[in-house]
DODODO-219675 format. One record per residue: residue number from 1; y, z, x of N, C-alpha, C in turn. Coordinates in steps of 0.02 Angstrom, whole numbers, plus 50000, padded with zeros to 5 digits. Atoms other than C-alpha are relative to their C-alpha. Layout:
BEGIN
<NUM,<Y,Z,X>,<Y,Z,X>,<Y,Z,X>> ...
END
This chain:
BEGIN
<1,<50013,50052,49950>,<48177,50475,47354>,<50065,49964,50017>> <2,<49938,50032,49979>,<48319,50400,47457>,<49998,49926,49982>> <3,<49995,50071,50015>,<48383,50225,47421>,<49966,49957,50052>> <4,<50032,50039,49946>,<48325,50161,47592>,<49925,50004,49994>> <5,<50073,49993,50005>,<48151,50234,47566>,<49973,49961,49941>> <6,<50023,50037,50059>,<48140,50158,47391>,<49998,49926,50014>> <7,<50000,50071,49986>,<48190,49986,47454>,<49944,49980,50047>> <8,<50054,50017,49953>,<48062,49994,47595>,<49934,49993,49964>> <9,<50062,50006,50039>,<47927,50012,47462>,<50000,49938,49957>> <10,<49995,50058,50043>,<47992,49861,47367>,<50002,49934,50039>> <11,<49992,50061,49962>,<48040,49734,47500>,<49934,49981,50034>> <12,<50063,50021,49969>,<47895,49629,47568>,<50001,50009,50076>> <13,<50008,49995,49928>,<47830,49655,47744>,<50006,49930,50032>> <14,<50002,50066,49967>,<47849,49515,47874>,<49932,49968,49992>> <15,<50061,50037,50013>,<47719,49379,47856>,<49943,50022,50045>> <16,<50054,49982,49954>,<47622,49429,48012>,<49970,50068,49982>> <17,<50027,49934,50018>,<47607,49608,47950>,<49961,49996,49935>> <18,<50036,50006,50063>,<47554,49555,47775>,<49932,49968,50010>> <19,<50063,50035,49988>,<47417,49443,47847>,<49956,50034,50052>> <20,<50038,49967,49947>,<47359,49566,47980>,<49965,50062,49972>> <21,<50037,49940,50018>,<47241,49713,47974>,<50012,50054,50052>> <22,<49992,49945,49954>,<47267,49884,48050>,<49931,50019,50028>> <23,<50065,49986,49968>,<47129,49911,48177>,<49995,50071,50024>> <24,<50002,49931,49977>,<47178,50086,48226>,<50061,50017,50041>> <25,<49945,49978,49957>,<47290,50178,48347>,<49981,49992,50073>> <26,<50010,50004,49928>,<47311,50153,48532>,<50058,50037,50034>> <27,<49948,49965,49963>,<47411,50242,48666>,<50027,49954,50055>> <28,<49968,50040,49948>,<47537,50149,48776>,<50006,50043,50063>> <29,<49998,49961,49938>,<47514,50208,48956>,<50068,49996,50034>> <30,<49934,50008,49971>,<47688,50147,49000>,<50051,50046,49965>> <31,<49951,49962,50038>,<47790,50226,48861>,<49972,50066,49973>> <32,<50032,49937,50018>,<47664,50365,48824>,<50011,50019,49927>> <33,<49999,49985,50071>,<47663,50350,48637>,<49946,49960,49965>> <34,<50050,50035,50039>,<47542,50297,48502>,<50032,49944,49960>> <35,<49976,50054,50042>,<47560,50135,48408>,<49942,49972,49961>> <36,<50052,50030,50042>,<47466,50047,48269>,<49980,49933,50028>> <37,<50027,50064,49977>,<47355,49906,48327>,<49984,49957,49940>> <38,<50013,50048,50054>,<47358,49758,48209>,<49964,49939,50028>> <39,<50038,50059,49981>,<47239,49611,48217>,<50023,49942,49956>> <40,<49977,50059,50036>,<47308,49442,48169>,<49970,49938,50034>> <41,<50031,50061,49974>,<47212,49279,48191>,<49955,50015,50060>> <42,<50046,49983,49947>,<47087,49368,48302>,<50031,50032,50061>> <43,<49966,49971,49942>,<47218,49440,48420>,<50030,50068,49981>> <44,<49975,49932,50012>,<47264,49623,48433>,<50071,50007,50027>> <45,<49932,49989,49978>,<47444,49676,48445>,<50003,50054,50053>> <46,<49990,49949,49950>,<47512,49781,48587>,<50059,50044,49983>> <47,<49944,49955,50009>,<47650,49906,48610>,<50065,49959,49989>> <48,<49939,50037,50016>,<47812,49845,48530>,<50053,50009,50054>> <49,<49951,49987,49948>,<47917,49927,48666>,<49985,49958,50062>> <50,<50019,50041,49943>,<47819,49837,48802>,<50016,49926,49987>> <51,<49985,50069,50018>,<47838,49672,48709>,<50074,49986,50006>> <52,<49928,50009,49995>,<48026,49697,48698>,<50023,49998,50074>> <53,<49983,50000,49929>,<48034,49738,48885>,<49981,49934,50033>> <54,<50021,50065,49973>,<47936,49579,48925>,<50049,49945,49981>> <55,<49952,50051,50023>,<48056,49475,48821>,<50066,50007,50038>> <56,<49938,49989,49963>,<48205,49555,48908>,<49994,49975,50072>> <57,<50011,50024,49931>,<48128,49516,49079>,<50003,49924,50003>> <58,<49997,50072,50003>,<48105,49335,49028>,<50072,49977,49993>> <59,<49930,50017,50010>,<48285,49331,48969>,<50040,50007,50065>> <60,<49965,49990,49936>,<48346,49402,49135>,<49984,49945,50049>> <61,<50020,50053,49954>,<48245,49274,49231>,<50035,49934,49981>> <62,<49965,50060,50022>,<48319,49134,49125>,<50074,50002,50019>> <63,<49930,49993,49981>,<48493,49203,49157>,<50011,49988,50074>> <64,<49995,50010,49928>,<48462,49208,49344>,<49993,49927,50019>> <65,<50010,50071,49987>,<48398,49030,49342>,<50062,49959,49979>> <66,<49941,50035,50023>,<48548,48973,49241>,<50058,50012,50048>> <67,<49946,49985,49953>,<48667,49062,49360>,<49991,49961,50065>> <68,<50012,50038,49939>,<48584,48983,49512>,<50016,49926,49989>> <69,<49986,50070,50015>,<48601,48814,49427>,<50074,49984,50001>> <70,<49928,50016,50000>,<48788,48825,49397>,<50033,50015,50067>> <71,<49974,49989,49932>,<48819,48897,49571>,<49987,49938,50042>> <72,<50016,50061,49963>,<48729,48747,49646>,<50045,49942,49978>> <73,<49957,50054,50025>,<48829,48630,49534>,<50071,50007,50027>> <74,<49932,49988,49975>,<48992,48711,49588>,<50004,49987,50075>> <75,<50001,50015,49929>,<48941,48696,49771>,<50007,49924,50011>> <76,<49995,50073,49995>,<48921,48509,49744>,<50069,49975,49980>> <77,<49937,50024,50027>,<49083,48492,49647>,<50061,50019,50041>> <78,<49941,49974,49964>,<49196,48586,49768>,<50021,49956,50059>> <79,<49983,50044,49945>,<49194,48446,49898>,<49960,50013,50063>> <80,<50040,49983,49941>,<49070,48525,50018>,<49948,49945,50013>> <81,<50050,50052,49985>,<48960,48396,50108>,<49929,50024,49983>> <82,<50068,49981,50020>,<48777,48394,50049>,<49962,50040,50052>> <83,<50036,49965,49947>,<48714,48454,50218>,<50009,50076,49997>> <84,<49984,49929,49996>,<48796,48623,50194>,<49995,50036,49932>> <85,<50000,49970,50066>,<48772,48652,50008>,<49945,50052,49988>> <86,<50056,49954,50009>,<48611,48751,50030>,<50010,50067,50036>> <87,<49992,49940,49959>,<48681,48885,50146>,<50022,50060,49959>> <88,<49979,49936,50028>,<48696,49067,50097>,<50008,50051,50055>> <89,<49988,49948,49950>,<48738,49229,50184>,<49937,50019,50038>> <90,<50063,49983,49967>,<48554,49259,50223>,<49983,49952,50056>> <91,<50013,50049,49948>,<48556,49104,50334>,<50041,50013,50063>> <92,<49957,49987,49943>,<48687,49177,50451>,<49971,50055,50044>> <93,<50019,49945,49956>,<48660,49288,50602>,<50028,50065,49972>> <94,<49983,49936,50031>,<48669,49471,50554>,<50071,50022,50018>> <95,<49934,49977,49980>,<48825,49508,50656>,<50056,49957,49970>> <96,<49951,50044,50032>,<48917,49355,50589>,<50007,50016,49926>> <97,<49998,49983,50071>,<48869,49398,50410>,<50036,50065,49988>> <98,<49967,49935,50008>,<48929,49576,50434>,<50076,49993,50008>> <99,<49928,50010,49989>,<49098,49521,50504>,<50031,49962,49942>> <100,<49973,50039,50055>,<49124,49392,50368>,<49997,50038,49934>> <101,<50007,49961,50061>,<49066,49514,50235>,<50060,50044,49986>> <102,<49941,49959,50010>,<49220,49621,50264>,<50055,49961,49964>> <103,<49950,50043,50034>,<49337,49477,50219>,<49977,49981,49931>> <104,<50027,50022,50064>,<49222,49421,50078>,<50009,50053,49947>> <105,<49993,49946,50049>,<49224,49591,49993>,<50072,50005,49976>> <106,<49930,49997,50019>,<49413,49592,49996>,<50020,49941,49956>> <107,<49984,50059,50039>,<49425,49414,49929>,<49971,50005,49929>> <108,<50031,49993,50066>,<49304,49451,49786>,<50037,50053,49959>> <109,<49963,49948,50035>,<49408,49604,49743>,<50072,49979,49983>> <110,<49934,50025,50016>,<49564,49496,49727>,<50049,50000,50057>> <111,<49956,50001,49942>,<49634,49510,49903>,<50024,49930,50016>> <112,<49972,50065,49986>,<49745,49370,49964>,<50004,49984,50074>> <113,<49999,50012,49928>,<49719,49384,50153>,<49960,49939,50020>> <114,<50034,50060,49976>,<49672,49225,50245>,<49944,50019,50048>> <115,<50053,49993,49950>,<49520,49203,50357>,<50007,49942,50048>> <116,<50000,50052,49948>,<49533,49109,50522>,<49933,50004,50035>> <117,<50069,50002,49975>,<49358,49059,50573>,<49998,49953,50061>> <118,<49996,50038,49938>,<49350,49002,50755>,<49934,50001,50037>> <119,<50060,50002,49958>,<49216,48954,50880>,<49989,49930,50027>> <120,<50014,50066,49970>,<49148,48813,50988>,<49966,49953,49951>> <121,<50033,50051,50041>,<49076,48653,50919>,<49926,50017,49990>> <122,<50071,49996,50015>,<48908,48668,50832>,<49971,50069,49991>> <123,<50028,49932,50005>,<48892,48858,50818>,<49987,50022,49929>> <124,<50015,49983,50070>,<48884,48857,50628>,<50060,50024,49960>> <125,<49940,49978,50036>,<49064,48882,50570>,<50002,49972,49929>> <126,<50000,50030,50066>,<49050,48760,50425>,<49946,50030,49957>> <127,<50054,49968,50037>,<48883,48835,50374>,<50022,50070,49977>> <128,<49975,49933,50019>,<48966,49007,50375>,<50051,49994,49943>> <129,<49952,50010,50053>,<49109,48941,50269>,<49965,49983,49934>> <130,<50039,50017,50059>,<48982,48866,50148>,<49968,50061,49969>> <131,<50031,49939,50025>,<48893,49033,50134>,<50052,50043,49963>> <132,<49947,49963,50034>,<49059,49115,50090>,<50016,49968,49933>> <133,<49986,50035,50063>,<49092,48982,49958>,<49948,50016,49947>> <134,<50054,49984,50048>,<48923,49016,49877>,<50011,50069,49970>> <135,<49988,49932,50025>,<48963,49202,49863>,<50062,50002,49956>> <136,<49938,50000,50039>,<49138,49168,49799>,<49989,49967,49932>> <137,<50016,50032,50064>,<49073,49049,49665>,<49962,50048,49956>> <138,<50039,49952,50038>,<48947,49179,49612>,<50043,50057,49973>> <139,<49954,49948,50023>,<49091,49302,49597>,<50053,49975,49952>> <140,<49954,50027,50050>,<49184,49187,49478>,<50062,49968,50027>> <141,<49941,50031,49970>,<49308,49111,49600>,<49996,49923,49996>> <142,<49995,50074,49996>,<49366,48930,49590>,<50014,49982,50072>> <143,<49995,50014,49929>,<49344,48856,49762>,<50005,49925,50013>> <144,<49998,50069,49978>,<49380,48695,49854>,<49988,49998,50075>> <145,<50012,50011,49929>,<49328,48625,50023>,<50029,49932,50018>> <146,<49976,50064,49975>,<49414,48490,50124>,<50010,50007,50075>> <147,<49982,50001,49929>,<49431,48442,50306>,<50073,49983,50006>> <148,<49929,50016,49989>,<49605,48431,50378>,<50011,49925,50004>> <149,<49994,50073,49995>,<49577,48248,50422>,<49992,49966,49932>> <150,<50010,50029,50067>,<49511,48209,50247>,<50060,50010,49955>> <151,<49941,49986,50040>,<49661,48292,50166>,<50058,49956,50021>> <152,<49944,50040,49975>,<49787,48203,50277>,<49990,49926,49985>> <153,<50014,50071,50017>,<49701,48035,50250>,<50015,49987,49926>> <154,<49988,50007,50072>,<49709,48063,50061>,<50075,49999,49986>> <155,<49927,50000,50009>,<49895,48102,50075>,<50030,49934,50022>> <156,<49973,50064,49976>,<49929,47946,50179>,<49984,49943,49952>> <157,<50019,50053,50047>,<49839,47842,50048>,<50048,49997,49941>> <158,<49952,50001,50056>,<49977,47887,49924>,<50065,49966,50019>> <159,<49936,50026,49977>,<50113,47807,50028>,<50012,49927,49980>> <160,<49992,50072,50015>,<50081,47624,49983>,<50023,49989,49928>> <161,<49977,50017,50068>,<50153,47536,49831>,<49943,49996,49951>> <162,<50058,50006,50044>,<49978,47510,49762>,<49959,50064,49995>> <163,<50036,49936,50002>,<49929,47693,49779>,<49985,50020,49928>> <164,<50021,49979,50067>,<49834,47762,49630>,<50019,50072,49985>> <165,<49980,49931,50010>,<49893,47942,49656>,<50064,50015,50038>> <166,<49942,49974,49962>,<50051,48032,49707>,<49976,50056,50046>> <167,<50019,49947,49952>,<50049,48157,49850>,<49990,50067,49965>> <168,<50008,49936,50035>,<50073,48304,49732>,<49936,50003,49960>> <169,<50064,50002,50037>,<49921,48247,49631>,<49941,50012,50047>> <170,<50053,49988,49951>,<49815,48245,49789>,<49996,50074,50018>> <171,<49998,49931,49978>,<49871,48419,49837>,<49984,50049,49945>> <172,<50005,49954,50057>,<49858,48494,49662>,<49935,50041,49999>> <173,<50061,49959,50004>,<49672,48546,49664>,<49993,50048,50058>> <174,<50004,49956,49942>,<49689,48622,49837>,<50050,50057,49996>> <175,<49952,49947,50011>,<49841,48721,49787>,<49976,50047,49945>> <176,<50020,49960,50059>,<49761,48781,49624>,<49938,50041,50013>> <177,<50063,49964,49988>,<49595,48840,49697>,<50012,50073,50017>> <178,<49995,49929,49982>,<49569,49027,49706>,<49992,50010,50075>> <179,<50013,49997,49928>,<49500,49003,49882>,<49990,49928,50024>> <180,<50006,50066,49970>,<49518,48848,49991>,<49971,50008,50070>> <181,<50024,50006,49932>,<49415,48809,50146>,<50029,49936,50030>> <182,<49970,50057,49965>,<49515,48696,50263>,<49964,49996,50068>> <183,<50046,50004,49944>,<49389,48639,50393>,<50026,49951,50053>> <184,<49986,50046,49944>,<49402,48553,50563>,<50075,49992,50013>> <185,<49929,50003,49987>,<49585,48596,50585>,<50010,49989,50075>> <186,<49988,50016,49930>,<49642,48516,50748>,<49945,49959,50032>> <187,<50055,50037,49971>,<49482,48416,50770>,<50018,49927,50014>> <188,<49980,50069,49990>,<49570,48248,50759>,<50072,49997,50024>> <189,<49932,50007,49974>,<49727,48184,50842>,<50048,49989,49942>> <190,<49953,50004,50054>,<49872,48211,50726>,<50055,49950,50013>> <191,<49942,50043,49995>,<50022,48104,50692>,<50061,50040,49978>> <192,<49938,49966,50017>,<50202,48146,50658>,<49999,50027,49928>> <193,<49995,49965,50065>,<50228,48269,50513>,<49934,50027,49974>> <194,<50062,49970,50022>,<50043,48317,50501>,<50004,50076,49998>> <195,<49992,49927,49997>,<50083,48495,50554>,<50043,50024,49942>> <196,<49955,49982,50055>,<50222,48500,50426>,<49963,50000,49934>> <197,<50036,50004,50064>,<50106,48447,50285>,<49948,50056,49995>> <198,<50048,49945,50002>,<49970,48571,50332>,<50036,50067,49990>> <199,<49961,49939,50007>,<50101,48707,50349>,<50025,50009,49928>> <200,<49977,49997,50070>,<50167,48663,50176>,<49946,50024,49953>> <201,<50057,49979,50040>,<49995,48681,50098>,<49985,50074,50010>> <202,<50016,49931,49985>,<49959,48845,50185>,<50055,50048,49976>> <203,<49945,49958,50023>,<50132,48913,50146>,<50001,50008,49925>> <204,<50000,49995,50073>,<50120,48872,49961>,<49944,50045,49976>> <205,<50056,49957,50020>,<49950,48954,49947>,<50016,50073,50017>> <206,<49980,49932,49981>,<50017,49106,50040>,<50048,50030,49948>> <207,<49952,49976,50050>,<50162,49120,49917>,<49968,50015,49933>> <208,<50035,49990,50064>,<50042,49107,49770>,<49943,50050,50004>> <209,<50051,49947,49990>,<49929,49246,49840>,<49930,49973,49995>> <210,<50066,50031,50002>,<49782,49127,49859>,<49974,49993,50071>> <211,<50025,50001,49931>,<49677,49153,50016>,<49973,49932,50021>> <212,<50025,50062,49970>,<49634,49009,50131>,<49956,50017,50059>> <213,<50043,49994,49942>,<49491,48997,50254>,<50014,49940,50046>> <214,<49984,50053,49951>,<49547,48897,50407>,<49946,50000,50053>> <215,<50055,50006,49953>,<49404,48835,50515>,<50020,49953,50056>> <216,<49977,50041,49944>,<49438,48768,50690>,<49961,50015,50063>> <217,<50028,49991,49933>,<49367,48742,50864>,<50051,50026,50050>> <218,<49946,49984,49954>,<49535,48787,50939>,<50009,50076,50007>> <219,<49980,49931,49992>,<49595,48951,51009>,<50063,50012,49959>> <220,<49939,49987,50038>,<49736,49039,50915>,<50062,49967,50031>> <221,<49941,50029,49967>,<49862,48980,51045>,<50004,49925,49990>> <222,<50001,50072,50010>,<49808,48798,51026>,<50003,49980,49927>> <223,<49997,50014,50071>,<49801,48812,50837>,<50072,49998,49975>> <224,<49930,49996,50023>,<49987,48851,50822>,<50034,49933,49998>> <225,<49967,50065,50004>,<50049,48675,50867>,<49973,49956,49944>> <226,<50032,50043,50050>,<49929,48600,50739>,<50026,50016,49930>> <227,<49979,49980,50067>,<49988,48700,50588>,<50071,50027,49998>> <228,<49933,49973,49998>,<50155,48767,50647>,<50000,50076,50008>> <229,<49997,49928,49987>,<50207,48940,50703>,<50010,50040,49936>> <230,<49988,49964,50062>,<50270,48989,50531>,<49936,50008,49959>> <231,<50062,49997,50037>,<50105,48945,50446>,<49950,50048,50033>> <232,<50046,49956,49965>,<50006,49035,50581>,<50020,50073,49989>> <233,<49977,49932,50011>,<50113,49190,50558>,<49981,50023,49930>> <234,<50021,49982,50068>,<50074,49186,50371>,<49925,50012,49997>> <235,<50072,49988,49998>,<49889,49173,50408>,<49985,50069,50027>> <236,<50012,49934,49969>,<49902,49331,50514>,<50018,50057,49953>> <237,<49978,49947,50045>,<49986,49428,50373>,<49942,50020,49954>> <238,<50057,49975,50039>,<49843,49532,50299>,<49938,49957,50008>> <239,<50057,50043,49989>,<49726,49400,50368>,<49951,50029,50050>> <240,<50054,49977,49957>,<49570,49415,50474>,<49976,49941,50042>> <241,<50028,50051,49956>,<49503,49319,50623>,<49928,50018,50016>> <242,<50071,49991,49982>,<49315,49297,50651>,<49982,49943,50048>> <243,<50021,50050,49950>,<49248,49208,50806>,<49924,49999,50001>> <244,<50073,50010,49996>,<49072,49137,50801>,<49985,49969,50068>> <245,<50017,50024,49933>,<49001,49116,50975>,<49927,49979,50003>> <246,<50069,50021,49990>,<48840,49046,51044>,<49995,49928,50020>> <247,<50012,50070,49982>,<48762,48881,51091>,<49999,49957,49937>> <248,<50001,50047,50056>,<48772,48727,50982>,<49931,49998,49968>> <249,<50063,50004,50036>,<48637,48732,50849>,<49974,49929,49997>> <250,<50021,50070,50002>,<48636,48543,50843>,<49966,49981,50066>> <251,<50029,50016,49934>,<48601,48532,51030>,<49931,50030,50007>> <252,<50066,49968,49994>,<48456,48654,51015>,<49947,49964,49960>> <253,<50049,50037,50041>,<48375,48542,50883>,<49991,49928,50024>> <254,<49999,50070,49981>,<48408,48379,50973>,<49947,49983,50051>> <255,<50048,50024,49950>,<48281,48277,51070>,<50037,49964,50057>> <256,<49960,50035,49950>,<48425,48206,51174>,<50021,50046,50057>> <257,<49983,49953,49947>,<48436,48361,51285>,<49962,49984,50063>> <258,<50037,50008,49937>,<48384,48363,51466>,<50026,49942,50041>> <259,<49978,50053,49955>,<48409,48250,51613>,<49955,49940,49992>> <260,<50039,50062,50006>,<48349,48072,51625>,<49941,50001,50049>> 
END
């Protein structure tokens, strides 16, 4: 008799098996094998393989729920406004999702090409950027969102003697992010050196092989004065332009349409 066989005759069975009774054999229709049916506290046991599969399914469901929870938390933490935190790729028009999916696949694979996302006011550019952020977070990327006006205002707030942060501290999280969405570029009237500061941010991210998503209502020709020709040229290097067209989604939902 082998040592393992001898020990199995000596070691006690688990409590449930010692207190249960063998009621007979049954056949599992899923795994197509026989198993011993034990009765414990009035309940009959089932197939052990089926029970293990059920536990694995529960574990997978818990993992999916946990993943969805931390993705939602990251969407909130990245600076994205609450209105856009719920968007995903399924919320986009099929042709827009397909076009954006080309850039997204490259970014998830480690590509450093920028994305210039253009279109008229209200067509869903920020929602599209939010959908990209959700996918990027799910793929393990560190992301940040900021509007051009918000970033420039934060930089200007460092200029006073009572400022609580230096300019480099304001820029640090946007430079360090794996992917940055810079929204509403050119939407507000700039002041002297704004183009220089935006160009500096874009140029540094370009040098560090970190892709940036630039979102704007402007045409490419009108975008150049806002960020500078050098920065625009860097965006074009291995970058991609996607134009979202259509009517304003906000106007279609508004009760303020129509003539008086």
